[in-house]
C-alpha positions in Angstrom: -74.9 21.0 58.7 -73.1 19.7 56.0 -73.0 23.1 54.1 -72.2 25.1 57.1 -68.8 22.9 57.6 -68.1 23.2 54.1 -68.4 27.1 54.5 -66.0 27.0 57.2 -63.3 24.6 56.1 -63.5 27.3 52.5 -63.5 30.1 54.8 -60.1 28.3 57.0 -58.4 28.1 53.3 -59.2 31.8 52.7 -57.9 32.6 55.8 -55.0 31.1 56.0 -53.8 31.6 52.1 -54.2 35.1 52.9 -51.5 34.9 56.2 -49.6 32.7 54.5 -49.0 35.7 51.5 -48.7 38.6 54.4 -46.5 36.9 56.3 -44.2 35.5 53.2 -44.8 39.1 51.9 -43.7 40.8 54.8 -40.6 38.4 55.1 -39.4 38.7 51.6 -40.2 42.5 51.5 -38.5 42.9 54.8 -35.3 41.2 53.6 -35.1 42.5 49.9 -35.5 45.9 51.2 -33.2 46.3 54.4 -31.4 43.6 55.5 -29.7 42.1 52.4 -26.6 43.7 51.0 -28.1 44.3 47.7 -26.9 42.1 44.5 -24.1 42.9 42.0 -24.2 42.6 38.2 -22.1 39.6 39.0 -24.7 38.5 40.2 -26.7 37.4 36.8 -23.9 35.2 36.0 -23.5 33.3 39.4 -24.7 29.6 39.1 -26.9 29.8 41.4 -28.8 32.4 39.6 -28.7 30.9 36.3 -30.1 27.5 37.7 -32.8 29.1 39.8 -33.9 31.2 37.0 -33.9 27.9 35.4 -36.2 26.3 37.5 -38.3 29.0 38.2 -39.1 30.0 34.9 -39.6 26.0 34.4 -42.3 25.7 37.3 -44.0 28.9 35.9 -44.8 27.2 32.4 -45.5 23.6 34.2 -48.0 25.7 36.5 -49.8 28.2 33.8 -49.8 24.8 31.7 -51.9 23.1 34.2 -54.1 25.4 35.4 -55.2 25.6 31.8 -56.0 22.4 31.3 -57.8 22.4 34.5 -59.6 25.4 33.7 -60.4 23.7 30.3 -61.6 20.3 32.2 -64.0 22.1 33.9 -65.9 23.8 31.3 -65.7 21.1 29.3 -67.3 18.5 31.7 -70.8 18.3 32.9 -70.4 18.8 36.7 -66.9 20.0 37.0 -64.9 16.7 37.3 -63.0 14.8 34.9 -59.5 13.4 35.2 -57.0 15.9 33.3 -54.7 14.3 31.0 -51.7 16.1 29.4 -49.0 18.2 30.3 -47.4 16.9 33.6 -50.9 15.4 34.1 -49.0 12.2 32.9 -46.9 12.5 35.7 -48.6 13.9 39.0 -52.4 14.8 39.9 -51.3 18.0 41.1 -48.4 19.5 38.5 -50.3 22.9 39.2 -48.4 22.4 42.6 -45.2 21.0 41.5 -45.0 24.0 39.2 -45.6 26.1 42.0 -42.8 24.4 44.6 -40.5 24.3 41.5 -40.9 28.0 40.9 -40.0 28.8 44.2 -37.6 26.9 45.1 -36.0 28.1 42.0 -36.8 31.9 43.6 -34.7 30.6 46.5 -31.7 29.3 44.9 -31.9 32.1 42.5 -31.7 34.7 45.0 -30.1 32.8 47.6 -31.7 34.5 50.8 -33.2 32.9 53.8 -36.4 35.0 52.9 -36.6 33.2 49.7 -36.1 29.8 50.9 -38.7 30.2 54.1 -41.3 30.6 51.3 -40.2 27.2 49.3 -40.5 26.0 52.8 -43.9 26.7 53.2 -44.8 26.8 50.1 -44.2 22.8 50.3 -45.4 22.8 54.0 -48.9 23.8 52.4 -48.9 22.4 49.1 -47.7 18.6 49.4 -50.7 17.7 52.0 -53.0 19.1 49.4 -51.8 17.2 46.7 -51.8 13.8 48.6 -55.9 14.7 49.3 -56.3 16.1 45.5 -54.7 12.5 44.9 -56.6 10.2 47.1 -59.8 12.0 46.0 -59.3 11.3 42.1 -58.3 7.5 43.2 -61.6 7.4 45.3 -63.6 9.1 43.1 -62.2 7.7 39.5 -62.3 3.9 39.2 -60.1 4.5 35.6 -57.8 6.7 37.3 -54.0 5.6 36.3 -52.3 3.9 38.7 -49.1 5.1 37.9 -49.4 8.8 38.4 -48.2 9.8 41.5 -49.5 12.7 43.8 -46.9 15.8 43.4 -43.5 15.3 43.0 -43.0 12.7 39.4 -42.1 9.0 40.2 -41.4 9.7 43.5 -44.8 10.6 45.5 
């Protein structure tokens, strides 16, 4: 019975991921393809574009580096579970989620569009509860888990 519940949970995550990406892809595609008025070359020098681009790139670096740490950790451990260390894992349990939130928040600022803002908000709503759940799991399963480490936002949450 437990295996069936686990499979249904995974299937639910897959369906939500598909729905999430279809809706966000449609909203952003429609906005940038038809609803927006376009961007001029001057937009490349706008502070929103520059700061948003910096946030996007920083988030991408954090996300990729964190995913690589997790992949290496999985290969190195006997059962696939160990306490991740290095990079932003010094501060949070889920720096890959933090990086993705930074990416899409940066994209929203960079494009200054309601469609990208919706994507950023959906990303936060999706990833923050997952990070809290992961953080709780780590604390429950590893007695030596770093007590100062937060779930997703360094020094805050």
